[in-house]
C-alpha positions in Angstrom: -0.1 -0.1 -0.1 3.4 2.7 0.9 4.9 1.4 -2.5 1.5 2.4 -4.7 0.8 5.9 -2.8 4.5 6.5 -3.5 3.6 5.7 -7.2 0.6 8.4 -7.4 2.9 11.2 -5.6 5.8 10.3 -8.2 3.1 10.5 -11.3 1.3 13.8 -9.5 4.9 15.4 -9.3 5.5 14.5 -13.2 2.5 16.2 -14.2 3.2 19.1 -12.1 6.0 19.3 -13.8 5.2 18.6 -17.5 2.1 21.2 -16.6 5.1 23.9 -15.5 7.2 22.9 -18.1 4.6 23.8 -20.4 3.1 27.0 -19.0 6.9 28.3 -19.0 7.2 27.5 -22.6 4.4 29.2 -23.4 5.2 32.3 -21.5 8.9 32.4 -23.3 6.7 32.2 -26.7 4.6 35.2 -25.4 7.8 37.4 -24.5 9.3 36.3 -27.8 6.3 37.3 -29.6 6.2 40.4 -27.9 10.0 41.5 -28.0 9.2 40.5 -31.8 6.4 42.8 -31.9 7.8 45.8 -29.8 11.0 45.4 -32.1 8.6 46.3 -35.3 6.8 49.1 -33.2 10.2 50.7 -32.1 10.5 52.5 -35.8 6.9 53.8 -35.2 7.3 54.7 -31.6 10.4 56.8 -32.5 8.5 58.7 -35.5 5.6 59.5 -33.2 7.9 60.8 -30.7 9.6 62.7 -33.1 5.7 63.7 -34.9 4.7 64.7 -30.9 7.9 67.3 -30.1 7.4 68.4 -33.5 3.2 69.1 -32.6 4.5 70.5 -29.4 6.9 73.5 -31.4 3.6 74.2 -33.6 1.3 74.7 -30.7 3.5 76.5 -28.7 5.0 78.8 -32.0 1.0 79.3 -32.2 0.2 80.0 -28.3 2.4 82.6 -28.9 0.8 84.3 -31.9 -3.0 83.6 -30.6 -1.1 85.7 -27.6 0.1 88.5 -29.8 -3.4 88.7 -31.6 -5.2 89.0 -28.6 -2.8 91.8 -27.6 -3.4 93.3 -30.9 -7.1 93.1 -30.7 -7.4 94.3 -27.3 -5.4 97.2 -27.9 -8.1 97.9 -31.2 -11.5 97.7 -29.1 -9.5 100.1 -26.6 -9.4 102.5 -30.0 -13.0 101.7 -30.6 -14.1 102.3 -27.5 -12.5 105.4 -27.3 -13.5 107.0 -31.0 -16.9 105.6 -30.3 -17.4 107.7 -27.0 -14.8 110.6 -28.7 -17.8 110.8 -31.6 -20.5 110.8 -29.0 -19.4 113.7 -27.1 -18.9 116.0 -30.6 -22.0 114.8 -31.4 -23.8 115.4 -27.7 -22.1 119.1 -28.1 -23.0 119.7 -31.4 -26.7 118.5 -30.6 -26.3 120.8 -27.5 -25.8 123.8 -29.3 -28.4 123.5 -32.0 -31.1 122.2 -29.6 -30.3 126.0 -27.7 -31.3 127.8 -30.9 -34.2 125.1 -32.1 -36.7 126.5 -30.0 -36.2 130.3 -30.9 -36.4 129.0 -34.8 -39.6 127.0 -34.0 -41.0 130.1 -32.5 -40.3 132.5 -35.9 -41.8 129.2 -38.0 -44.8 129.4 -35.9 -45.0 132.7 -35.8 -44.8 132.9 -39.7 -47.2 130.1 -39.9 -49.8 132.5 -37.9 -49.4 135.1 -41.4 -51.9 135.0 -43.8 -52.9 136.7 -46.8 -54.4 139.6 -45.4 -51.2 139.9 -43.4 -49.0 140.0 -46.6 -51.7 142.5 -48.2 -51.6 144.9 -45.3 -48.2 145.4 -46.2 -48.4 145.4 -49.9 -51.2 148.0 -49.2 -49.0 151.2 -47.9 -49.0 153.3 -50.4 -45.9 155.4 -48.2 -45.0 152.1 -45.9 -43.8 153.6 -42.2 -40.1 153.6 -42.2 -40.4 150.8 -40.2 -41.9 148.0 -42.1 -39.6 149.0 -45.3 -36.3 148.2 -43.0 -38.0 145.3 -41.8 -39.1 144.0 -45.7 -35.7 144.9 -47.2 -33.6 142.9 -44.8 -35.9 139.9 -45.7 -35.6 140.5 -49.7 -31.6 140.8 -48.8 -31.6 137.2 -47.4 -33.9 136.3 -50.2 -31.5 137.7 -53.0 -34.0 139.8 -53.9 -34.0 143.3 -54.8 -35.0 146.1 -52.2 -37.0 149.0 -54.1 -40.6 149.2 -52.9 -41.7 147.9 -56.3 -39.5 144.9 -56.3 -40.8 143.7 -52.7 -44.5 144.5 -53.7 -43.9 142.3 -56.9 -42.4 139.5 -54.6 -45.0 140.0 -52.5 -47.6 139.4 -54.9 -47.3 135.3 -55.0 -48.3 135.5 -51.1 -48.2 131.6 -50.8 -45.1 131.2 -52.7 -43.3 134.7 -50.6 -44.5 132.3 -47.3 -43.4 129.1 -48.7 -39.4 130.7 -49.2 -39.5 131.9 -45.4 -40.6 128.4 -44.2 -38.7 126.6 -46.3 -35.5 128.7 -46.2 -32.0 126.9 -45.6 -30.2 129.7 -43.6 -26.6 126.7 -44.0 -26.8 128.1 -47.7 -26.5 131.8 -47.0 -23.4 133.0 -47.4 -21.5 135.3 -45.1 -21.5 138.1 -46.9 -25.4 138.6 -47.0 -25.2 138.1 -43.7 -22.8 140.7 -42.4 -24.7 142.8 -44.7 -28.1 142.6 -42.8 -26.6 142.0 -39.5 -24.5 145.5 -39.9 -27.2 147.5 -42.0 -30.4 146.4 -40.5 -30.1 143.8 -37.4 -27.6 145.9 -35.5 -30.0 148.8 -35.3 -31.9 149.7 -32.3 -34.8 149.9 -34.2 -34.9 146.9 -35.8 -37.2 145.3 -32.9 -40.1 143.0 -33.1 -41.4 144.7 -30.4 -41.2 148.6 -32.0 -42.2 147.2 -35.6 -45.1 145.9 -34.2 -46.5 149.0 -33.3 -46.8 150.0 -37.1 -47.3 146.6 -38.2 -48.4 142.9 -36.9 -47.4 141.0 -40.5 -43.4 143.5 -40.2 -42.9 142.6 -37.1 -43.5 138.6 -37.3 -41.0 139.3 -40.3 -38.4 141.1 -37.9 -38.7 137.9 -36.1 -37.9 135.9 -38.9 -35.2 138.0 -40.1 -33.8 137.8 -36.4 -33.7 134.0 -35.6 -32.4 133.2 -39.2 -29.5 136.1 -38.3 -29.0 133.5 -34.8 -29.5 130.2 -36.0 -26.5 131.0 -38.9 -24.2 131.6 -35.9 -25.0 128.2 -33.9 -24.9 126.2 -37.7 -21.3 128.2 -38.2 -20.3 127.0 -34.8 -21.7 123.5 -35.2 -19.9 123.3 -38.6 -16.2 122.0 -37.6 -17.4 120.1 -34.5 -19.9 118.1 -37.3 -16.7 118.0 -39.5 -14.8 116.5 -37.1 -17.7 114.1 -36.2 -17.5 113.0 -39.5 -13.1 112.4 -38.7 -13.6 110.6 -35.8 -16.6 108.6 -37.2 -14.0 107.5 -40.7 -11.8 106.2 -38.1 -13.6 104.7 -36.2 -15.3 102.7 -38.7 -11.8 101.9 -39.8 -10.8 100.8 -36.5 -14.1 98.6 -36.4 -13.2 96.9 -39.7 -10.1 95.7 -38.0 -11.4 95.1 -34.9 -14.0 92.4 -36.5 
């Protein structure tokens, strides 16, 4: 019995040894195959490693470019914001000047609209018009580019509707400085060129007196605003260019 048990142990040991040897052989075979694969992969791994180095260099270069572009964009954005603020300030300043003069101009326009044919006929009907009426009508005619003798004045007043339309649509900005200087010197600067005094002679002449004074004052405002308008346009041009570059 003891001898039979010994044989069993021997067989088991031989089996374990055979199994162990097989696993070892299989492992050695796998290692050999892995070595072959690693050897085959070595050139490719080296290539990938080089490609990675190149890619990292490119990424770093791109980052530098991106940082520089971001700096430029930030600078452009600052220019755009400054120019936009400057343009708004100029526009607001000019608008303030114009708004200050608008009430007077609107009041003159409203007064003109209150005139009717009868009021104009009143002026035409004077055989020997008062000095105050003549003074006001001469100032009006000079502003309208007409002759100032009484016959010419009556002729202009002949078409009441056309005359009123010329006053209501009068473009102050197109009146030459020479014409305005002449009217201011010879008429508007006179103490008697006063709506209240003129109104004592003719209600219609009073309205036209107000109109002449308003035209003169509004032209002064326009002259003051014109450089601001030009500066605004210059700033707007720079702003548009900066916005385009920023975009």
